[in-house]
N, C-alpha and C positions, 0 to 999 in steps of 0.2 A: 959392412956386413953384420948380420945379426948373429950373436953368439948364443947358441941354444944348449941348454943343459941336457945331457943325454938322459938323465933320470926323468926330467920333465917330458921330453919327447916320448920316451918309452911309456910313461904313465898315460899320456894322451892317446897313444895308439892302443894301449891295453883297454882303456875306457871305451874307445870307439869299437874295438873288437867285441867287448862284452855287450855293448848296446846292440850291435848287429846280431850276435849269437842269440841274445834274448828275443829280439823281434823275429828273426828267421825261425828260431826254435818254436816260438809260440805259434807262428803261422803253420809250421810243419805239423805240430801236434793237432791244431784245430782242423787241418785238412784231413786228418786220419780218424777223428772221432765224431760221433753224432752228438750234437749238443741240443738241449731242449730250447723251446722258444723263449722260456723265461731266462735262461742263461744268455741266449743271444741278445735279448733286450737289455740285460744288465751290461753286457760288453759294449753295446752301442751307446749306452748312457754314461759309461765310464769317463770318457774325455770331458764331458760337461761337469761331472762330479769333481774331477780333479781341478778344473778351472775354478769352480766355486770354492773348493777347499783352500786354494791358494789366495783367492781374492777376498773371501769373507773376513779374515782378520784385518786386512787393510781397510775394508769398509767400516768395520766396527770402530777402529781407531781414526777413521778419516774425518777430515774437515767438511764443511758444507759443499765446497767445490767438488770434493770427491764424490759425495752423495748425488749431487746434481749431474755430474758426468756419468755416474753409473746409471742413472735414470735415462739419460740421453742415449747411452749405449744400448740399453734395453729397447728403447723405442726404435732406434735406427735398425737394430738387428731384427726386430719383429717386422718392421715395414719392408726392409730390403732383403732380408735373409742373407746378408753379406757380412760375415764376421770381420773381415779385414776392414771394410768401410766403417763398421760400427766402432772398432777399436781406434781407428784414426780419428774419427769424429769425437770420441770420448777423450782421447789424448789432447786434441786441440781445445776441447771444452774446458778441461782442467787448466790448461795454460792460460786461456782467456780469462777464466774466473779468478785465477790467482794473479793476474796482471803480468804474466810472463809471456804473452803472445809473441813479443818481438824476439824471444829466444830462438824461434824457428828461422828467422831471417838471417 
C-alpha cells in the first residue's frame, strides 16, 4: 500500500481547488460583463502566446533536431489543423533525428 503524506495530499487538493476557483471565477466574471472585441481577441490568442513563451527558450537553446522538429510541427499543424497530431509528429521527428527512435518501442 502507498503511504501518503497528509501535507502532500492537502497541498495537492488545495492546488486543485485554487485552479478550479480561478477558472470558474473567471468564467463567472466574463459571463457578467461586456467585453470589447479587442479584449475577446486577446483572450482567444492567449493560449498560443503561452505556448510560444514556454517553447521559445527551448528553441533558442535547441540543437538542429529541435529546429527541424519545430518546422515539421508548424507544417503539420498548418496542413491538418490538428494540434495533437502535430505534437506527436514533432516528438517522433526529434527522436528520429537524435537517433533515439527505438526508445518508443
